[in-house]
C-alpha positions in Angstrom: 59.4 -43.1 -30.5 60.3 -46.9 -31.7 64.4 -45.8 -32.2 65.4 -42.8 -30.2 68.6 -42.3 -32.3 67.0 -43.5 -35.8 67.4 -39.9 -37.1 70.7 -39.6 -36.2 71.8 -43.1 -37.5 69.4 -43.9 -40.4 69.7 -41.7 -44.0 66.6 -40.9 -45.7 65.8 -43.2 -48.2 63.3 -42.9 -50.9 61.4 -45.7 -52.8 63.2 -46.3 -55.9 62.0 -46.1 -59.4 62.3 -48.2 -62.0 65.1 -47.7 -64.8 63.6 -44.9 -67.3 64.5 -47.1 -70.4 62.3 -49.9 -68.8 59.4 -47.9 -67.4 58.8 -45.8 -70.4 58.0 -48.8 -72.5 54.7 -49.3 -70.4 52.0 -47.6 -68.3 52.6 -49.2 -65.0 53.7 -47.2 -62.0 57.0 -45.8 -62.2 58.2 -47.9 -58.8 60.0 -51.1 -58.1 57.3 -53.5 -57.1 58.1 -54.8 -53.8 60.8 -52.4 -52.8 58.8 -50.4 -50.3 58.1 -52.5 -47.5 61.8 -53.7 -46.6 62.4 -49.7 -46.6 59.5 -48.2 -44.2 60.4 -49.8 -41.2 63.7 -47.9 -40.9 62.6 -45.1 -42.5 59.6 -44.7 -39.8 62.3 -45.1 -37.3 63.4 -41.6 -38.2 60.4 -39.9 -36.7 61.3 -37.9 -33.5 57.6 -38.2 -32.4 57.9 -34.8 -31.9 56.2 -33.1 -29.0 54.6 -30.6 -31.4 54.4 -32.5 -34.6 54.0 -30.0 -37.1 53.8 -32.8 -39.8 50.2 -33.6 -38.6 49.5 -29.7 -38.4 50.6 -29.5 -41.9 48.3 -32.3 -43.2 44.9 -31.2 -44.2 43.3 -34.3 -43.1 45.1 -34.0 -39.6 46.8 -37.5 -40.1 48.3 -38.7 -36.9 51.6 -39.4 -38.4 54.0 -40.1 -35.7 51.6 -42.4 -34.2 51.6 -44.6 -37.4 55.1 -44.2 -37.9 56.1 -45.5 -34.4 53.6 -48.4 -35.2 55.1 -49.3 -38.5 58.9 -49.2 -36.9 57.4 -51.8 -34.7 56.0 -53.8 -37.3 52.2 -53.5 -36.0 50.6 -52.9 -39.2 47.2 -53.8 -38.2 47.4 -51.0 -35.8 49.1 -48.4 -38.3 46.2 -49.3 -40.7 43.6 -48.5 -38.0 45.3 -44.9 -37.2 46.0 -44.4 -40.8 42.5 -44.9 -41.8 41.1 -43.0 -38.9 41.6 -39.8 -40.8 42.0 -40.7 -44.3 39.6 -42.7 -46.5 42.2 -43.1 -49.4 45.7 -43.5 -48.0 46.5 -45.5 -51.1 45.6 -42.4 -53.3 47.3 -39.9 -51.1 50.3 -42.0 -50.9 50.8 -41.9 -54.6 49.5 -38.5 -55.7 49.7 -36.0 -52.7 52.9 -33.3 -52.9 53.4 -34.4 -49.0 52.9 -30.9 -47.3 53.4 -32.8 -43.9 57.1 -33.7 -45.0 57.8 -29.8 -45.5 56.3 -29.6 -42.0 58.6 -32.3 -40.4 60.9 -31.0 -37.6 63.8 -33.1 -39.0 63.5 -31.1 -42.1 64.9 -28.0 -40.3 68.1 -29.0 -41.1 68.0 -32.5 -42.4 66.1 -34.5 -44.9 62.7 -35.4 -43.9 61.0 -38.6 -43.0 59.5 -40.4 -45.9 55.8 -39.9 -44.4 54.4 -40.0 -48.1 56.2 -43.3 -48.5 55.2 -44.7 -45.2 51.7 -43.7 -45.6 51.7 -45.8 -49.0 53.2 -48.7 -47.5 50.8 -49.0 -44.8 47.7 -48.8 -47.2 49.1 -51.2 -49.4 50.0 -54.0 -46.7 46.5 -53.3 -45.1 45.1 -54.4 -48.7 47.5 -57.4 -48.5 46.3 -58.6 -45.2 42.7 -58.2 -45.6 42.7 -55.3 -42.9 40.7 -52.9 -45.3 37.3 -54.4 -45.3 33.8 -53.3 -45.8 32.1 -50.9 -42.8 28.6 -50.9 -43.3 26.5 -48.8 -41.2 24.9 -51.1 -38.4 21.5 -49.5 -39.0 19.9 -47.1 -41.6 18.8 -43.7 -40.8 16.2 -43.2 -43.2 18.0 -40.3 -44.9 19.1 -40.1 -49.0 21.8 -38.0 -49.9 22.9 -37.3 -53.5 26.6 -37.0 -54.4 27.2 -34.9 -57.4 30.9 -35.7 -58.5 33.1 -39.0 -58.0 36.6 -37.6 -57.4 38.1 -37.7 -54.2 35.7 -35.2 -52.6 32.9 -36.8 -53.7 33.9 -40.5 -52.8 35.0 -39.3 -49.4 31.8 -37.8 -48.5 29.9 -40.7 -50.1 31.7 -43.0 -47.8 31.5 -41.3 -44.5 28.0 -40.5 -45.1 27.2 -44.2 -46.1 28.8 -45.4 -42.8 26.7 -43.0 -40.8 23.6 -45.1 -42.3 22.4 -42.8 -44.9 21.5 -44.2 -48.4 23.8 -42.4 -50.5 24.2 -42.3 -54.4 27.1 -41.1 -56.3 26.3 -39.5 -59.7 29.1 -39.2 -62.1 28.9 -37.8 -65.6 31.2 -39.8 -67.1 31.3 -43.8 -68.1 33.2 -45.0 -65.1 33.4 -43.6 -61.3 36.5 -41.8 -60.3 36.6 -38.5 -61.7 40.2 -37.2 -62.3 41.3 -40.2 -60.5 40.1 -42.3 -63.3 40.4 -40.0 -66.2 42.9 -37.1 -65.1 45.8 -39.2 -63.2 47.9 -41.2 -65.6 48.4 -45.0 -65.1 52.1 -44.7 -64.2 51.1 -42.2 -61.1 48.7 -44.3 -60.0 47.2 -47.8 -61.4 43.2 -47.7 -61.5 43.4 -51.1 -59.7 43.6 -48.8 -56.8 40.7 -47.1 -57.3 38.8 -50.1 -58.7 39.3 -52.0 -55.4 38.1 -49.1 -53.0 35.0 -48.6 -55.1 34.3 -52.3 -54.7 34.5 -51.6 -50.8 32.0 -48.7 -50.8 29.8 -50.9 -53.0 29.9 -53.7 -50.3 29.1 -50.9 -47.5 25.9 -49.7 -49.3 27.0 -46.7 -51.7 25.3 -46.5 -55.0 26.8 -45.3 -58.1 25.3 -43.9 -61.3 27.9 -43.4 -64.0 27.1 -41.6 -67.1 24.5 -39.4 -65.8 25.1 -35.6 -66.1 23.5 -34.1 -63.2 22.0 -30.7 -65.1 21.4 -32.3 -68.3 20.5 -35.9 -68.1 19.1 -35.2 -64.5 17.5 -31.6 -63.9 19.2 -30.5 -60.6 16.3 -29.2 -59.0 14.4 -32.5 -59.5 17.4 -34.3 -57.9 17.3 -31.9 -54.8 13.5 -32.8 -54.5 14.1 -36.3 -54.4 16.9 -36.5 -52.0 17.0 -35.3 -48.0 20.5 -33.6 -48.9 22.6 -32.8 -52.1 26.5 -32.6 -52.0 28.1 -30.7 -55.0 31.9 -32.1 -55.5 32.3 -31.4 -59.1 35.5 -30.5 -59.2 37.3 -27.2 -60.9 36.5 -28.4 -64.5 36.8 -25.0 -66.0 40.2 -24.8 -67.4 42.3 -21.7 -68.2 42.6 -21.1 -71.6 46.0 -19.1 -73.4 44.6 -16.1 -75.1 47.5 -15.8 -77.8 47.3 -15.4 -81.4 46.9 -18.7 -83.3 45.2 -20.6 -80.5 42.4 -21.4 -83.0 44.7 -23.9 -85.1 44.3 -27.6 -85.1 46.5 -29.2 -82.6 46.2 -27.1 -79.6 44.5 -28.8 -77.0 44.0 -28.5 -73.0 45.4 -31.0 -71.2 42.2 -32.3 -70.0 41.2 -33.2 -73.9 44.3 -35.0 -73.9 45.2 -37.1 -70.8 41.6 -38.6 -70.4 42.1 -40.1 -74.1 45.5 -41.8 -72.9 44.0 -43.5 -70.0 41.0 -44.4 -71.9 43.8 -46.4 -74.2 45.3 -48.0 -70.7 41.4 -49.0 -69.9 41.2 -50.8 -73.3 38.5 -48.5 -74.7 40.7 -47.1 -77.6 43.7 -48.8 -79.5 45.3 -45.5 -79.9 44.6 -42.3 -78.6 43.4 -39.6 -81.3 45.7 -37.2 -79.6 48.5 -39.3 -79.7 51.7 -37.6 -79.4 53.6 -40.4 -81.2 56.2 -38.7 -83.5 55.2 -35.3 -82.7 57.2 -32.3 -81.4 55.0 -31.5 -78.3 55.1 -28.2 -76.2 53.4 -28.0 -72.9 52.2 -24.7 -71.6 52.2 -25.1 -67.8 54.6 -25.6 -65.3 52.8 -27.6 -62.8 51.8 -31.5 -61.9 49.1 -31.8 -64.6 51.9 -30.3 -67.4 54.1 -33.1 -65.9 51.4 -35.7 -66.5 51.6 -34.7 -70.1 55.0 -34.9 -70.0 55.1 -38.2 -68.9 52.2 -39.4 -70.9 53.9 -37.8 -74.5 57.2 -39.5 -73.5 55.5 -43.1 -73.5 53.4 -42.5 -76.5 56.9 -41.8 -78.6 56.9 -37.8 -78.9 59.9 -36.7 -81.4 60.8 -34.3 -78.5 58.8 -32.6 -75.6 58.9 -29.3 -74.1 57.3 -28.0 -70.8 57.1 -24.1 -70.3 56.9 -22.7 -67.1 56.4 -18.8 -66.5 58.3 -18.9 -62.9 62.0 -18.5 -62.9 63.5 -21.6 -61.9 63.5 -22.6 -58.4 66.4 -23.1 -55.8 67.5 -26.3 -54.7 67.4 -25.3 -51.1 64.7 -23.7 -49.0 65.1 -19.8 -48.8 64.5 -19.2 -44.9 63.7 -15.8 -45.3 60.8 -15.8 -47.9 60.1 -19.7 -47.2 60.9 -20.5 -43.4 60.2 -23.8 -42.4 57.5 -25.2 -42.0 56.0 -23.7 -44.8 55.8 -25.7 -48.0 58.7 -24.3 -50.5 59.0 -23.9 -54.1 62.0 -26.1 -54.5 63.6 -27.2 -58.0 62.2 -31.1 -58.2 62.7 -33.6 -60.5 59.5 -35.7 -60.7 59.6 -39.0 -62.7 58.4 -37.6 -65.9 60.8 -34.7 -65.9 63.6 -37.5 -65.1 62.5 -39.7 -68.0 62.4 -36.7 -70.2 65.7 -35.8 -69.2 67.3 -39.0 -69.6 65.8 -39.5 -73.0 66.8 -36.1 -74.4 70.0 -36.0 -76.7 71.3 -32.6 -75.6 74.2 -31.4 -73.4 73.8 -31.7 -69.9 73.2 -27.9 -69.0 70.1 -28.2 -71.6 68.8 -31.7 -70.3 65.8 -30.6 -68.6 62.7 -30.3 -70.5 61.4 -27.5 -68.8 62.1 -23.8 -69.8 61.7 -21.6 -66.8 60.8 -18.0 -67.0 59.3 -18.5 -70.5 56.1 -16.9 -71.7 54.0 -17.9 -74.7 53.5 -15.0 -77.5 52.0 -16.5 -80.4 51.5 -20.0 -82.1 52.1 -20.3 -86.1 50.5 -22.8 -88.3 50.9 -24.4 -92.0 48.7 -23.6 -94.7 46.2 -26.2 -93.4 46.0 -24.6 -90.3 47.6 -27.2 -87.9 50.1 -25.7 -85.6 53.8 -25.9 -86.3 55.3 -23.4 -84.0 55.3 -22.0 -80.7 57.0 -18.4 -80.4 58.0 -17.5 -76.9 60.0 -15.2 -75.0 62.0 -15.0 -71.6 60.6 -12.8 -68.8 62.1 -11.6 -65.2 60.6 -12.5 -62.0 57.9 -9.8 -62.7 56.7 -11.6 -66.0 57.9 -8.5 -68.0 59.6 -9.6 -71.4 63.4 -9.5 -71.5 65.0 -8.1 -74.7 66.5 -10.1 -77.1 65.0 -13.5 -75.3 62.7 -14.6 -78.1 63.1 -18.0 -79.4 61.0 -20.5 -81.5 60.2 -24.0 -81.1 58.8 -26.8 -83.1 55.3 -27.7 -82.1 53.0 -30.3 -83.6 50.9 -30.4 -80.5 50.7 -27.8 -78.0 48.7 -29.0 -74.7 47.5 -26.2 -72.2 48.0 -27.4 -68.8 46.9 -23.8 -67.0 45.1 -24.8 -64.4 41.4 -24.3 -63.6 39.1 -21.7 -62.7 36.3 -23.1 -60.9 33.2 -25.3 -61.6 31.7 -25.9 -65.2 29.0 -23.3 -65.6 27.8 -24.9 -68.7 26.5 -28.1 -67.3 23.5 -26.5 -65.7 24.0 -27.8 -62.1 24.4 -23.8 -60.7 21.5 -22.2 -62.8 19.1 -25.1 -62.0 19.6 -24.8 -58.3 20.3 -21.1 -58.2 23.5 -21.3 -56.5 25.6 -18.3 -56.1 29.4 -17.8 -56.8 31.7 -16.3 -55.0 34.2 -13.8 -56.4 36.4 -16.2 -57.5 33.7 -17.9 -59.6 33.4 -21.0 -57.0 30.4 -21.9 -55.1 29.7 -19.4 -52.4 29.2 -21.9 -49.3 29.0 -20.9 -45.6 31.5 -22.4 -42.7 29.3 -25.4 -42.6 29.7 -26.1 -46.4 26.0 -24.8 -46.9 24.9 -23.1 -49.7 22.7 -20.2 -50.0 19.9 -23.2 -51.1 18.4 -25.3 -48.1 19.9 -28.6 -47.9 22.3 -28.4 -50.7 26.3 -28.4 -49.7 29.3 -27.8 -51.9 32.9 -29.4 -51.4 36.3 -29.9 -52.9 37.7 -27.8 -55.8 34.0 -26.9 -56.7 33.8 -24.5 -53.9 37.4 -24.4 -52.6 38.9 -23.8 -56.1 41.5 -25.8 -57.7 43.9 -27.6 -54.9 45.3 -30.9 -53.8 44.0 -34.4 -53.4 44.5 -34.1 -49.7 42.6 -31.0 -49.4 39.7 -32.7 -51.3 39.5 -35.8 -49.1 39.8 -33.7 -46.0 36.7 -31.4 -47.7 34.8 -34.6 -48.5 35.1 -35.9 -44.9 34.1 -32.5 -43.3 30.9 -32.0 -45.7 29.9 -35.3 -44.6 30.1 -34.6 -40.9 28.2 -31.3 -41.6 25.5 -33.0 -43.6 25.0 -35.5 -41.3 24.4 -33.0 -38.4 21.8 -31.4 -40.7 20.2 -34.4 -41.2 20.1 -35.7 -37.7 19.4 -32.4 -36.1 22.5 -30.8 -35.0 24.9 -33.6 -34.1 27.1 -36.2 -35.6 29.5 -38.8 -34.7 31.6 -38.4 -37.8 35.0 -37.1 -37.5 36.0 -34.0 -39.5 39.7 -33.0 -40.2 41.4 -31.2 -37.7 44.0 -28.3 -38.0 43.7 -24.5 -38.6 42.9 -24.8 -42.2 40.0 -27.4 -42.0 37.2 -25.0 -42.4 36.2 -23.1 -45.8 36.1 -19.4 -45.9 32.5 -18.0 -44.8 30.6 -16.3 -47.0 
């Protein structure tokens, strides 16, 4: 504990964002460059090094948060990097994208603002790259065993890196033209610049991990043949089967899934396209879905120059403070939060302060209507109560030239052929069935991440990637492994 009085004398100070008017004109990350490192020393000093660190328990990766907080407060960046990377392969990703359940579990958060754990984590990761602490870690010897990882999202990449470091020869298969999965084409550039992903991929290549992009297992390569060529296969394809909106007018032109819209914007940033074919420029945009994917669509539409943007959330508006009766500490509370994208939309709206939020809470879509050419022009909605029952007299109509559906995902894509070609079973939720050791019913085939767990957080994906790597290593080496798996009460999948 570097500063015994830090939590008493130092107020919480978050990483500052760039002015809205500046950042909506580009696709760079929303934060002020270089402003994080001067803050985090004092902020890390607020950590109380609790006897029972609930932050550590709340993190699916079991991050050693009090340890690296203390090291950062003492400016021992190398040791802090070592402790952070001991449990997290990609802290520069989670430090930008994770919703920080660790902060909800911070003991200080019982009656004060939590320690800025996520910001400290990001600062350690960035400093480690700047100082050269993050270098390739190739295995000292090869095991002679081969592993195919299907999917290059955070779960697949974490599994591949761990297995490569254990000495196995690993090849990652990705159906898109670039490696990264949702990190590449689902996360907007303003949330995480792709240079962070590219830098980590170069490290993995230097360690010996092989990558095959533009290779759709199940179509370009038969999944059963792939299984026959490798000693083990890890399926980490994510939950890509999106949920739809079964309302009249869904078939109209201009109604698209979020994951049809967001990848095109990312391809513009990658230089593949001059303009997105689904650009929101000059259009009235309505986003159906109140989660993070909807917020990503919101920030993207603002940057593309939408005439207006509205986000619909079927839930009632959350409170600003935790309700101790229904969401007691240290559970992760549902609070009214203003993300960078919501802040941008609010400040750019020419509306009274009471209507400045681009979100409409407790709103349920009734139908979509279009023009004579079959293009959507209006979205009709109604207000609902907490049980999602329509409220009398609460119907209204929004102009809508582009409707984006951000309703989440139900499980892995069953049309790609992998499930059928391998003869995999699905559980009642529609995800790949597996046991407590991540093994499916097919010998040598394992499943991890959203494909088996269901739609979840990036921190869970990395945790599952690390855990499945340990399970595969045990399988290949006859029952033992030196690979660490995440710790905590929720580190293992439900047995089937």
